[in-house]
N, C-alpha and C positions, 0 to 999 in steps of 0.2 A: 370490392366494398373501398376497401382505401382511395383506391383513385379517382372513385365518386366524390370521396368528400373534397379531394384537393382539390376537384373541378368547380365544385362548388364552392373554394375557396377562393380559388384564383377568380369566378366570375365575380364574386361579391366583393371582391379590391374594388372595383370600377364602382362603387352604388355607396352612400352612405352608410356608419357601419348603426347598427343601434345600437349605442355604446351607453354607457350608464350618465346620466347628466346631459345628454343632449339638448333638452329640453334649459337655456337659458334664462334663469330666475332675472326679476329685475333687480337693479343693481339697489340693495337696498344698505350699500354704506354710506359713511358719516366723514365726508369730504373736512368737515369743520370738528371730526376728532380730533381733542389731545395725542402726546403723541402716547408710545405705547411699548415698554421693553420688554424684548422675548430674543430667546436664543438662536441665536447664529455656526451650527455647530459648535454648540459648549459652550458660547460667548455670548454672554450678553450686551444685546446693542438696540439701542434706545430708537423708532424708529417713528415721524411722519406721515400721514397718508400719501402714499405717491399720489402724482396728479399724470404723469407724461413714462410709465413702467415700460421696459423695453423687456422682450423676454428672449430667450433661446431655444429653439426647437420646437416641438409640438409637445411633449410637458410640460413645460411652461405654460407655452398660449393656453390649452387646458385646463391649467389647474386655476386660472386668473377667470378663465369663460363658465368654467362648470360654477364658478362661486357668484358668478352675475358681475364682475368688475370688469368689463369690455370697455367702459368709458372710462377708467381710469389707464389701458393700454393706450400706446401712444403708436408701438409698432413690435414687430418679433422677425426674428435673424435663423434662416433656413437652411441648413448648406443642402447640398442635390439630396445625399443621403436619405434622407426623407421623402415619405410619399407624397403628394399633391394634397394640398388646403383642400380646396376641392371636394378631394373625396373622407376629408374629417366630417364628423358629425355634428363639430360646429363649424360650418364652412361660412352660414351665418355670419357668425362671427369676427373671424377671419377677416371677412369683403369689409368688416366695417372699421379694420387699423390697416397702417399701414407695411405695405413687405419692405423690409429696410435693410436684403442683401440673402445672397444663398451664397455665403461662404460662412467661417467658422467667427466667433466672437469677437469682436480686438475694444482695444480705448479709442480709437480713433470714432470709429464706428459711433458707441457709446454717446461720446461727447459731441460730437453730430447732430447728433439724432434732438440735445440738451434732456439728455433723459436725467432722472432723479428717482429712478428705480431700477435694478438689470435683477432680472432671474435666471439660474443657470445651475450648471452643478458643478462640483468640484472636480477638475481636469474633467471636467463636460461640459466646456462652454468657459468657464474660469485656466487658467492656465499663469504659469509662473511666466513655463517661454516665449507667450504672444503677450505677456506684461500684462495682462489685465487680472487680477486679483479683488476679493472686496477691500483686503490692504491698498492697494491704489487704489481704489474707488473710494475707496473713505477720503481718502487725504484732495480727494477733488471737490467731497460735497454729494458723492451719489450715493442712494445706497445701494444698499448689494442684499442678495436671499438667496440661499445656498439649498439645494434639494436633501434632506434631511440622509436620504442614502448615498450620500455620496459623502458623507461628514467621516467615517473609518478612519482614511486617511489622512483626514483635514491637519497639516501641520499645528500645532499645538494646544489646538482644541479634537482632537481627533473623537470622536459620538458615533456609535454603530447601533442600526437600525434596522431591521427585516426590510425590506421594500416593501411591502404593504402597510407595515406598521408608520413606516415614513412616510408613505404619501397621506395614511390619517393624518402627521402631525403638522404637516407643510399644510393642507386644508386648512387647519384648526390656526396656526400662526399668522396664516396668512389672510384668514377671520377676523383673528385679533389686530392683525396690524392696521387691518382699511374697514372696519371695526363691521364686520357681518358675521359675528360669530353664527349670530341663527342660521346663517345661511349652512355656513361649514360644518352644524353640529347635523342639521336633515342631512347633507351630503353626504358623511362619514358613516351617518346610523344605516342609511340608504347599502354604503357599499360595504359594512359589517353585515349586513343581513345577506347580501350577496353572495359575501367571501363564504359565511358560516351555510347557505343552500348544497354551493357547490362540496364543500366540506363530507358536509353530510350522505351527498350522493355518490359519492367514490364507492368503486366495488371492494369488497372485505376481498381480504387475502394479501398474497405477496403484491408489494408496490412493482410497476413494470418499470426497467431500468433504458433511462431516458439520456439522451446525447440531442446536445443543441449542437446546432452545426451552421457559424453567420457564414462564414467564408471559408477557404483556401483550400490550396492544394498539397501545398509542401507539407504545410504542418495547419490541421484547424485551429481556427479562434471559436472558440467557446465562451460557455455562462460561467463563470464559479456562484458562490454564495452569497454576493457580493450584491449580484445583479438581478432583477425581474426576474427573469425566467426561472432562477432557481427555485422560487416562493409560488411562482406560478405553478412548477409541476407537482410542488408539494400537494399543494392546496389540492390540483387537481387527483390527485391518490397518486400519483409515480415517485418516483426518484432520481435525481439529477446523478448521471455516475460522475460528475464534478464537481460535486458540493461538498468537499474537503479542501475546495481550494480556496484561502480568502484572498477571493482577487474581481472585481467586478467581471471585464471582459478579458481574455486572456489566450494565448495562444499555446497549447499541447500539442503531446506529438500521438504519430496513429498509433503508437505500440499500445498508449497506454485505453483507446478509444478501442483496438481490439480487446485489447484485453477485458473491461469493461462489460462483452458484448452487451448493445446496449439491445432494446426492444422496442423503443420508440425512436423515430430524431426526427425532432423539434427544427426545421429549415428555417430561416431568418426571410424575411420579403420586405424587401427596401429597391431603391432604385437601382443601385450599382449593378447588379445582373438577377437577371431573368432567374425565379425559383428552380422552374423546369431544369437549368443548367448546372444547378447545384445540384437533383436528384440526379441526373443523367453523370455525373460526375461519382457519385456514389455509387451506381448502377453500374457503372463498367470499368471501376480501379481496382484491381488487384487486393487493392490492399480491401477494401469495404463491403466490397460486391458481397460478401458471405457473412456481414453481419448479420445477425437475426429479424433485428430491423430493416435491414432493405429483402432478405431474402422473401417476409412476410407483407412487403410494400405499405411499413408502418410509419410513414411521413404525414407531419402535422403541419403545417403553416401559420409559424406567428406573424403578424406585419411587424415593422419595428413599430409604430408607437404601440404596443400591444407591449416590448421589452424595455421601456425607457421610464422612469418616476412619472405620471403623471395619470388619471384615472381610467384610461386605454386598460392598464394593467389587469383590472380586472375582467373586462372584458375579452382577456389574452386567460386568462384562467377557467373561467366557464366555457369557450372555444375548447381549450386542453379537456378539461370536464367531460366534457360533452363527446369529444371523441373517443375521450378511453370507456366510457361507460359505453359507447354505439359503437363503433367502427375499430378500434383495434381489436387484432386479431395477435393472440399468444402464440407466437414462432412454436411449431413442433418439436416438443420434446421440454418447452419453457415455460 
């Protein structure tokens, strides 16, 4: 049963997803709207309506597209780990804007693009080490917007939101910046309804223990409680075995995974390594092959863009919720 679900998930990766907000509304923003002051990771910032936005990764782009703001996007930066934009539910919107780079976000790229607005996450796009931070961009007269999900350790202005509440907040704040509040309200209301439906359908009884496997053989890379998969799992009716880690993505020891005895393994799917190779490793490694999830073949594939701050995390919750309801096999004795 689980193999059938995995095969279907892998096959579907080649097709546009039936994602929330794939239908793009007309741009109802107000280019002539006056400045508006909204929080940026707890710091009040006054924004002019941007006309040449640069967005980093699909989550940032999708937030703009779902609000009908394609005309305000000059270009996007898409590192190689991201699945092809042609597979996106907003593929038609990506085609209307320029791909600026397939590398990490940097200051020179933004300046060369004559950007007036940059959307990214703290330490997920913006970086002290690479010399591109909101503070630096402020000195260049370039506005910036950070994903609320990533603000929990932003220096000087830490603010903590769960990933889904952070998503809602970002859409509402972007709606204010661009004068698209009505559209933002409609989008967020629809997302709230979808999340509530997944919660309501979650099976009763003990929540299955879930391990998020991003990558790694010597040490696994996984999701802590600040990353979207943690809340995706909770909404779907499971329990992240590393929900006690206040971090986004981090390395852990295999001993901790074995001790937690996960009943489901969420395998991250992105461009650097085929999903099946990751599953084959888990099935063959003497450390992991006897995990309850592995013995029961309980693998769920989560697309990269369903695991970063953006509209598609709602799709991820719906997909995992369906898996737990219809495909999950409780391990013997579990």
